[in-house]
C-alpha angles and dihedrals in degrees: 000000000000126000116224112249120227131181091247134037117319118263117249097261093045092048092049089049091053091048090050093049097048098038090047090056092045097049097047095058100256117160114272088238089065090051091051092047093052090049093046092053090054093044095041090218140103111274133188140166124216111201122212090266091057097253113145123220120189139201103242093236093056112124116260095240090053091051092048093053091046091054097050108025120088117244092253091058092044089055090052094050103038144032107269130191118195115221120192109228115169144322091020092301124123139209125213132227110210121202117193092209113064091200090069091084090061092064132062094256100093100069096059092048092047092047092047092055091048091049090049093056092042090053091046092052090050090052091048091051092049092049092048090051089055090049092049092049091048100046097039088045088058090056091049093053105091099194105031090248097161118128118233089238090057090049091050091049090051091050091051092049092049095040102239133122110184087204092164094054130269141263124190125209122193119193128192135177109212118229130205104257112292097323091095093228118136115254115239091355091296115189121260127240088289089085091055090049090055092046090048091053092049094049089049091059091046096061135009093211095075141124131178144177127206121190118168104300097347120094125182124180135173118197141173123213114262117253090259093057137058130237091242091061095044098094093049091046093051091045090054092048092048094049092048093050092045095050092047093045094047099040096256099313122093109215118232093233093068118087135178125188126198125199120209112280111256125210090201109064091204086075091066091112091058091046091050094051091047091054091049092049091051090055093042093052091053090052095044096049094043094236116160096224125143098200126029123180128199091228090059097052092095114186091004089073089064093041091052089058098046092043089072092068125092091233091060093053091046090052090053092050092049093047103041100025116180094346094080101027149121080033152305091265088069100046111170128202094269093055091045089052092048090052091049092048092051092046093049098048092260092292106153096195093050091050091049090051095049096042095042093234126132114263091241090055091055090044091053091049089049091058092043090055090050089051094051095044094041090222138109109251091204090064111103093218091052091050091050092051092048093048091049093047092050091053091049090052092049089050091048091054088053092054100042100034096230097148117094090347097270128136095251 
């Protein structure tokens, strides 16, 4: 719909018609170029919009010489030559509407154009927020699903709603910043979510088929390889990017409190749930075993991959209860001093003096706990078979904590 142009201000009906036309385009998600073109036809002048990043968008009917100057002239010169309206956009930055005819400001045509552009960006922000909410619900829902029981049709429907395809396959990265107990303080001066925002921005430039969710110190991202790369090289590419961002962000030293987990890259995007859980398990295992490792990958877990699978069975949990009895139960989240000592003994080849040195307890204290553990378990801790059973049970429990997220109360 076109508003009739007059030499003076528009009449009431014509002005309302122009408002309706432009606001209708802006609110229904049309491209901003279409909004500018509709306005330019009513104004009969060249029209452009310069966004806060300096990108220039034109009404199609704008004269060629106007477009050329807009592309190559700095904003200061543009403001000198043409009639410019500043439009606040976001984060304190502003875009600029540029009218080729300076006399446009004297009529009543500027306000509807200005309002349409503002409505356009408000509507776009709302769409972005709605899409991100879908992404958050989807990715965090994958973490909350303990056994990857998500049908391929449900995955496909989620992809359609979000607007991604992952046609080249998919890789999932889970990031976590470890905290000291429940105090909420970062461990080892670990970086805040600002690191994950930087990593998110870098991943986003690496591949267009990408979604991510960032909540506090938990980061989840799903990404396809770019067209110039292969799925087999995706993990190594993402590892290189992550290390580069971390070293630059942390002045060359990656803090021990920062952990990234990678699932195995999947050629079938419908396996994204499995890949997500693998990435979470890789991070969780690093946290549970106390390893100071920045990046953990599912493919490098070795025997733990098998243990993670068998730990889901009732027989595995029964074996742990029979082997460790009350020392390890009711759960890892309530570890007492005997269980901590048992973990340290198993990790340090059952060497009491080494455990005392590393835990800063007197040797006699560790020795007394050693005998107390033997008393509760009813087994000789010097027996190789007993030690094997205990080591295996501990690994099952660590894997179970990975799957069910019992440690520290988080969703990993």
